[in-house]
C-alpha positions in Angstrom: -16.9 23.8 -4.7 -17.1 21.9 -1.4 -20.0 19.5 -0.8 -21.5 19.5 2.6 -20.8 16.0 4.0 -22.0 16.7 7.6 -24.9 14.3 7.4 -22.7 11.4 6.1 -19.9 12.2 8.7 -22.4 11.8 11.5 -23.9 8.6 10.0 -20.4 7.1 9.7 -19.6 8.1 13.3 -22.8 6.4 14.5 -22.0 3.2 12.6 -18.3 2.9 13.2 -18.6 -0.2 15.4 -21.1 -1.9 13.1 -19.8 -3.4 9.9 -21.2 -6.0 7.4 -20.4 -9.5 8.5 -17.8 -11.4 6.5 -15.0 -13.9 6.9 -11.5 -13.5 5.8 -8.5 -11.1 6.2 -10.7 -8.1 5.4 -13.8 -9.1 7.4 -15.7 -6.1 8.5 -14.0 -3.7 6.2 -15.9 -1.4 3.9 -14.0 -0.8 0.7 -14.5 1.4 -2.3 -12.7 0.5 -5.6 -12.9 3.1 -8.3 -12.7 2.0 -11.9 -13.8 -1.5 -10.7 -16.2 -2.5 -13.5 -13.3 -4.0 -15.5 -9.6 -4.6 -15.7 -7.4 -4.4 -12.6 -10.1 -2.7 -10.6 -12.6 -5.5 -11.1 -10.0 -8.3 -10.4 -8.9 -6.5 -7.2 -12.4 -5.8 -6.1 -13.2 -9.5 -6.5 -10.2 -10.5 -4.3 -11.2 -8.0 -1.6 -14.7 -9.4 -1.6 -13.3 -12.9 -1.2 -11.3 -11.8 1.8 -14.5 -10.6 3.5 -14.8 -6.9 2.7 -18.0 -5.2 1.7 -17.1 -3.7 -1.7 -18.4 -0.7 -3.7 -17.9 -1.2 -7.4 -17.5 2.5 -8.4 -17.3 3.2 -12.1 -18.6 5.5 -14.8 -20.1 2.5 -16.5 -22.9 1.8 -14.0 -24.6 -1.1 -15.9 -21.3 -3.0 -16.0 -20.6 -2.1 -12.4 -24.0 -3.4 -11.4 -23.3 -6.7 -13.2 -20.0 -7.1 -11.4 -21.6 -6.3 -8.0 -24.5 -8.7 -8.6 -22.0 -11.4 -9.5 -20.2 -10.9 -6.1 -23.1 -11.0 -3.7 -24.9 -9.0 -1.0 -21.8 -7.4 0.4 -21.2 -5.6 -3.0 -22.9 -2.6 -4.4 -22.5 -0.5 -7.6 -22.2 3.3 -7.5 -21.7 5.5 -10.6 -18.8 7.9 -10.3 -16.9 10.3 -12.5 -13.7 10.8 -10.5 -12.9 14.1 -12.3 -16.2 15.6 -11.0 -16.2 16.8 -7.4 -20.0 16.4 -6.8 -19.9 12.9 -8.3 -17.1 11.9 -6.0 -18.8 13.3 -3.0 -22.0 11.4 -3.9 -19.9 8.2 -4.1 -18.6 8.7 -0.6 -22.1 9.6 0.7 -23.8 6.6 -1.0 -21.1 4.3 0.4 -21.9 5.5 3.9 -25.6 5.2 3.3 -25.3 1.7 1.9 -22.8 0.1 4.3 -22.5 2.6 7.2 -19.0 3.9 6.7 -15.7 3.7 4.7 -12.5 1.9 5.8 -10.5 1.5 2.6 -10.4 3.5 -0.6 -8.6 2.0 -3.5 -8.3 4.8 -6.1 -7.8 2.7 -9.2 -9.6 4.7 -11.9 -7.1 5.8 -14.6 -6.7 6.5 -18.3 -3.9 6.6 -20.8 -3.1 8.8 -23.8 0.3 8.3 -25.5 2.2 9.8 -28.3 5.2 11.9 -29.3 5.6 15.2 -27.6 5.6 17.4 -30.7 2.2 16.1 -31.8 0.5 15.5 -28.4 -2.6 17.7 -27.9 -3.4 19.7 -24.8 -6.9 18.2 -24.6 -5.3 14.7 -24.2 -3.0 16.0 -21.5 -5.9 17.6 -19.7 -8.0 14.4 -19.9 -5.2 12.3 -18.4 -4.5 14.8 -15.7 -8.2 15.3 -14.8 -8.6 11.5 -14.1 -5.2 10.3 -12.8 -4.2 13.3 -10.8 -7.1 15.6 -10.0 -9.4 12.6 -9.7 -7.1 11.1 -7.1 -7.1 14.3 -5.1 -10.9 14.3 -5.1 -11.3 10.7 -4.1 -8.7 11.1 -1.3 -10.4 14.3 -0.1 -13.9 12.8 0.3 -12.6 9.5 1.7 -10.6 11.4 4.3 -13.6 13.5 5.3 -15.5 10.3 6.2 -12.4 8.6 7.8 -11.5 11.5 9.9 -15.0 11.6 11.3 -14.8 7.9 12.1 -11.5 8.5 13.8 -13.1 11.0 16.1 -15.7 8.3 17.2 -13.2 5.4 17.3 -9.6 6.7 17.8 -8.2 3.2 18.0 -9.3 2.2 14.5 -7.2 2.5 11.4 -8.2 3.3 7.9 -6.5 3.1 4.5 -6.2 5.1 1.3 -4.4 3.3 -1.5 -3.6 5.0 -4.8 -3.0 2.9 -7.9 0.1 4.4 -9.4 2.2 2.5 -11.8 5.7 1.4 -12.6 5.5 4.5 -14.8 5.2 6.5 -11.6 8.7 5.2 -10.6 10.5 5.5 -14.0 9.8 7.6 -17.0 7.9 6.2 -20.0 8.9 7.0 -23.6 6.1 8.7 -25.5 3.8 8.1 -22.6 4.7 11.2 -20.6 1.1 12.3 -19.8 0.4 9.0 -18.0 3.9 8.8 -16.4 3.7 12.4 -15.2 0.3 11.8 -13.6 1.5 8.7 -11.9 4.6 10.4 -10.5 2.3 13.2 -9.3 0.1 10.6 -7.6 3.0 9.5 -5.5 3.6 13.1 -4.5 0.0 13.4 -3.4 0.3 10.1 -1.5 3.4 11.2 0.4 1.9 14.5 1.3 -1.5 13.1 2.3 0.3 10.5 4.4 2.0 13.2 6.5 -1.3 15.1 7.0 -3.6 12.2 7.7 -1.4 10.0 9.9 -2.7 11.8 13.0 -6.2 10.4 12.1 -4.9 6.9 11.8 -5.3 7.0 8.0 -2.5 5.3 6.2 -1.9 6.5 2.7 0.1 4.4 0.3 0.6 3.8 -3.4 0.9 0.6 -5.3 2.9 0.6 -8.6 1.9 -2.4 -10.7 3.6 -3.7 -13.8 1.7 -4.1 -17.0 -1.6 -6.0 -16.9 -1.1 -7.3 -20.4 -4.3 -9.3 -20.4 -6.5 -6.5 -19.2 -8.6 -4.1 -21.4 -6.2 -1.2 -20.9 -3.6 -3.1 -23.0 -5.6 -5.5 -25.1 -8.6 -3.5 -26.3 -8.5 -3.9 -30.1 -9.3 -0.3 -30.8 -8.0 1.8 -27.9 -5.7 -0.5 -26.0 -2.1 0.3 -25.3 -0.8 -2.4 -27.7 -2.6 -0.5 -30.5 -1.6 2.9 -29.2 2.1 2.0 -28.8 2.2 0.4 -32.2 0.7 3.5 -33.8 3.0 5.8 -31.9 6.1 3.9 -32.9 7.0 3.4 -29.2 8.4 -0.1 -29.9 11.2 0.0 -32.5 10.7 -2.4 -35.4 7.3 -3.6 -34.2 5.0 -4.4 -37.1 2.1 -6.0 -35.2 0.3 -5.9 -31.8 1.9 -9.2 -31.0 5.4 -7.7 -31.6 4.5 -5.0 -29.0 3.3 -7.6 -26.5 6.4 -9.8 -26.8 8.5 -6.7 -26.3 6.9 -5.9 -23.0 6.9 -9.5 -21.8 10.6 -9.7 -22.4 11.2 -6.7 -20.0 9.9 -8.7 -17.0 12.3 -11.0 -15.1 9.3 -13.1 -14.0 8.4 -13.5 -17.7 4.7 -12.5 -17.4 2.5 -9.5 -17.0 1.1 -8.3 -13.6 -2.2 -9.8 -12.5 -5.0 -8.5 -10.3 -4.1 -11.1 -7.6 -0.6 -9.8 -7.5 -1.9 -6.3 -6.7 -4.6 -7.5 -4.3 -1.8 -9.1 -2.2 -0.1 -5.7 -2.0 -3.4 -4.2 -1.0 -3.7 -6.7 1.8 -0.2 -5.9 3.0 -1.0 -2.2 3.1 -4.2 -2.8 5.2 -2.7 -5.3 7.6 0.5 -3.6 8.4 0.2 -0.8 10.9 3.6 0.9 10.7 4.0 2.1 7.2 2.6 5.1 5.3 3.6 7.3 2.4 5.1 4.4 0.4 5.1 3.5 -3.3 5.2 -0.3 -3.5 6.3 -1.8 -6.8 4.5 -5.0 -8.0 6.4 -5.4 -11.3 7.8 -8.9 -11.4 11.3 -7.4 -11.0 11.0 -5.0 -13.9 11.4 -2.0 -11.7 13.4 -2.3 -8.5 13.7 0.3 -5.8 17.1 1.8 -5.1 
């Protein structure tokens, strides 16, 4: 399936020199952040808004996304999206253009985790992780690029950004967390490949590889969080409680803390502001993972 985006391409072309007013390092930028109703996505979206961007809070949980957008202000809007569904992603891109006039920055942040030992891991869980973290990234990049390439035709001097939220687990393997790690390694492969293709349209494509956001819902949810999953999977030797698991992961970081949304937002700002780098996977791990 390929959704006809002609109408939205033409609208984006027509509006390329008109952007919502704002002040800050991202003033005049129109950004979409997927998975932005909570966790890393919400915190990053808030930072982008503070830096002057118009921000789409894109999430499956539309009521929560609407609450986040309302709390930010008039340069924020909520759009429902299922990144694993092509029509839904195309609708997200179209509604962004309709609401703000274009698209300058995509932060593909939506992601899920299923962990467990190889011998007992079910295919349905592997398919679920892959559909969101890998195929969903492909779809978001595809429809963002469709709009951005049209804008490039109308304004060849302007630059645009696609940023994939990978993970430190996209740089090194993760014990009993292979579905997630594999999808994040794959995301970097997509980023490098898209960077080569889209550079001619002034679209920079990079990945950010954060460390663990230990205070976010991905880790701390009392029923489905990674602390609980890893405890149940026996991923941390000798751990008896969730607190044992947390201390184990804090001890891995030279900076002695988990990653925060502000840490990642600063990496996003770097990606947008620099004009001579693409196809990179930037670690933001407090020294836990270092490039070699």
